[in-house]
C-alpha positions in Angstrom: -136.6 50.9 -111.8 -132.8 51.4 -111.4 -133.5 53.4 -108.2 -135.8 50.6 -106.8 -133.3 47.8 -107.4 -130.2 49.7 -106.1 -130.4 48.2 -102.6 -130.8 44.7 -104.1 -127.8 44.7 -106.6 -125.0 44.1 -104.1 -126.8 41.3 -102.5 -127.6 39.8 -105.9 -124.0 39.9 -106.9 -122.9 38.2 -103.6 -125.4 35.5 -104.3 -124.3 35.1 -107.9 -120.6 34.7 -106.7 -121.7 31.8 -104.5 -122.8 30.0 -107.7 -119.5 29.5 -109.4 -119.7 29.8 -113.1 -123.4 30.6 -113.1 -123.1 33.7 -115.4 -120.7 31.9 -117.8 -122.9 28.7 -117.9 -126.5 30.1 -118.2 -127.8 32.8 -120.5 -130.6 33.5 -118.0 -128.2 33.7 -114.9 -129.3 34.3 -111.4 -128.8 38.0 -111.8 -131.0 38.5 -114.9 -133.5 36.0 -113.6 -134.2 37.8 -110.4 -134.2 41.3 -112.0 -136.7 40.0 -114.5 -138.9 38.7 -111.6 -138.6 42.0 -109.7 -139.6 43.9 -112.8 -142.7 41.6 -113.4 -143.9 42.0 -109.8 -143.6 45.8 -109.9 -145.4 46.1 -113.2 -147.9 43.5 -112.5 -147.0 41.3 -115.5 -149.4 38.4 -115.4 -147.2 35.6 -117.0 -143.7 34.7 -118.1 -144.8 34.8 -121.7 -146.0 38.5 -121.4 -142.7 39.2 -119.5 -140.8 37.9 -122.5 -142.8 40.2 -124.7 -142.1 43.1 -122.5 -138.3 42.4 -122.7 -138.5 41.8 -126.5 -140.3 45.2 -127.3 -139.3 47.6 -124.5 -136.2 49.5 -125.5 -135.7 50.8 -121.8 -135.3 47.1 -120.8 -132.7 46.6 -123.4 -130.8 49.6 -122.2 -130.9 48.0 -118.7 -129.2 44.9 -120.1 -132.2 42.6 -119.7 -131.7 39.2 -121.2 -134.2 38.0 -123.8 -134.9 34.4 -122.7 -137.6 31.9 -123.8 -140.4 30.7 -121.4 -138.6 27.3 -121.2 -135.5 29.1 -119.9 -137.5 30.6 -117.1 -139.1 27.3 -116.2 -135.6 25.8 -116.0 -134.5 28.7 -113.8 -137.2 28.3 -111.3 -136.1 24.7 -110.8 -132.3 25.6 -110.8 -132.3 28.3 -108.2 -133.3 27.1 -104.7 -135.8 29.1 -102.6 -133.1 29.6 -99.9 -131.4 32.1 -102.3 -134.5 34.4 -102.4 -135.0 33.9 -98.6 -131.4 35.1 -97.9 -131.8 38.1 -100.1 -135.1 39.1 -98.6 -133.8 38.8 -95.0 -130.8 40.8 -95.6 -132.8 43.5 -97.3 -135.0 43.6 -94.2 -132.0 44.1 -92.1 -130.7 47.0 -94.2 -133.9 49.2 -94.8 -135.3 51.6 -92.3 -138.6 50.1 -91.3 -141.5 52.4 -90.7 -142.5 52.9 -87.0 -145.9 54.2 -86.1 -145.8 55.5 -82.5 -149.6 55.7 -82.2 -150.0 52.0 -82.9 -146.9 51.0 -80.8 -148.6 52.5 -77.6 -151.4 49.9 -78.1 -149.2 46.9 -78.6 -148.5 44.8 -81.7 -151.1 44.4 -84.3 -151.2 41.7 -87.1 -153.4 41.7 -90.2 -154.0 38.0 -91.1 -155.7 36.6 -94.2 -155.2 34.1 -97.1 -155.1 34.3 -100.9 -155.3 31.6 -103.5 -152.9 31.5 -106.4 -153.2 29.2 -109.5 -150.5 26.5 -109.8 -149.1 24.3 -112.6 -151.4 21.3 -113.4 -148.5 18.9 -112.6 -148.1 20.4 -109.0 -150.2 17.4 -107.8 -149.9 18.2 -104.1 -151.6 21.5 -104.6 -155.1 20.2 -104.7 -158.1 22.6 -105.1 -160.7 21.3 -107.5 -161.0 18.3 -109.8 -159.6 20.5 -112.8 -157.4 23.0 -111.1 -154.4 23.1 -108.9 -153.9 26.0 -106.5 -151.7 27.3 -103.7 -153.0 29.1 -100.7 -150.8 31.6 -98.9 -151.7 32.5 -95.2 -150.0 35.8 -94.5 -149.4 37.7 -91.3 -148.7 41.5 -92.0 -147.4 43.5 -89.1 -149.4 46.8 -89.0 -146.8 48.4 -86.5 -144.0 48.3 -89.1 -146.0 47.7 -92.3 -144.1 44.5 -93.3 -145.1 40.8 -93.9 -143.6 38.9 -91.1 -144.9 35.2 -91.4 -146.5 33.0 -93.9 -147.5 29.5 -94.6 -148.0 28.0 -98.1 -150.6 25.1 -98.4 -152.7 23.5 -101.0 -155.8 25.4 -102.1 -158.1 23.4 -99.7 -156.2 23.9 -96.5 -158.0 25.4 -93.5 -157.6 29.1 -93.0 -158.3 28.8 -89.3 -155.7 26.1 -88.7 -153.1 28.2 -90.4 -153.9 31.1 -88.1 -153.5 28.9 -85.0 -150.2 27.6 -86.2 -148.8 31.2 -86.4 -150.3 32.6 -83.2 -148.0 34.7 -81.1 -148.6 35.7 -77.5 -149.5 39.3 -76.8 -150.5 40.0 -80.5 -153.8 41.5 -81.5 -155.0 39.8 -84.7 -157.3 41.6 -87.2 -159.4 39.2 -89.1 -162.4 39.1 -91.5 -165.5 37.0 -90.8 -164.1 33.8 -92.5 -162.3 33.1 -89.2 -165.3 33.3 -86.9 -165.7 30.2 -84.8 -166.1 30.0 -81.0 -163.2 27.5 -80.7 -161.0 30.0 -82.5 -162.0 32.7 -80.0 -161.1 30.4 -77.2 -157.7 29.2 -78.7 -156.6 32.8 -79.3 -157.3 33.9 -75.8 -155.8 30.8 -74.2 -152.7 31.6 -76.2 -152.9 35.1 -74.4 -153.3 36.7 -77.8 -156.2 39.1 -78.8 -158.5 39.6 -81.8 -160.6 42.2 -83.7 -162.9 40.3 -86.0 -165.9 41.0 -88.2 -168.9 38.8 -87.3 -171.6 37.5 -89.5 -174.8 39.4 -89.7 -176.8 36.3 -88.6 -174.9 35.7 -85.4 -177.0 35.8 -82.3 -175.2 37.3 -79.3 -176.0 38.8 -75.9 -174.0 41.7 -74.5 -172.9 40.8 -71.1 -170.8 43.8 -70.3 -169.5 47.0 -71.9 -165.8 47.9 -70.9 -164.3 51.4 -71.0 -161.7 51.8 -73.6 -158.7 53.9 -72.5 -156.6 55.1 -75.5 -153.6 57.5 -75.6 -154.5 61.1 -75.9 -152.9 61.5 -79.3 -155.3 59.0 -80.7 -158.3 61.4 -80.3 -157.4 63.1 -83.6 -158.0 59.9 -85.4 
């Protein structure tokens, strides 16, 4: 864990200095709040209560200086620290890391995997409508295959249209890889009108007629794949 967070620490310290008196005022300061969240994500901790239990019972976390805070302190911290702080840290991390480059894919252009996922939300998050008894967020994410990083996303309520989110993030010249949930002839037309491309699964009951088969020319080194 110490090795993983090493690039994060100087950026985290800079953000903490922006918040004058943060460490002196709050037991769960920005530094320990973010470290706890990073630990939770890496270890797939499913809730804040379980995270608190980890910190209480894991001696390794005590050695790392993790602060034992209550769930209500975490709730307060989520309200206290603005999303812009996390955005700045994330963007600066991206600038510093050596992003993977895959020459074979680069030869064919820019590829984007696009899909959405639904996440449960607090009941009092009223705008995140999903069902009559549940609130949920939907994240629409564009993941660039060439560099193996997420590059765009939109957060909406749980009932928002997946296709509309795709159209909102379309980029010229990009090839989008999509599942069958995005199949619609108007989507095909709008992607091509935008001078973008798509690779998409189709439904098994779709009737289609093959008009023409084009020859596909790929770089020689792709033959081994």
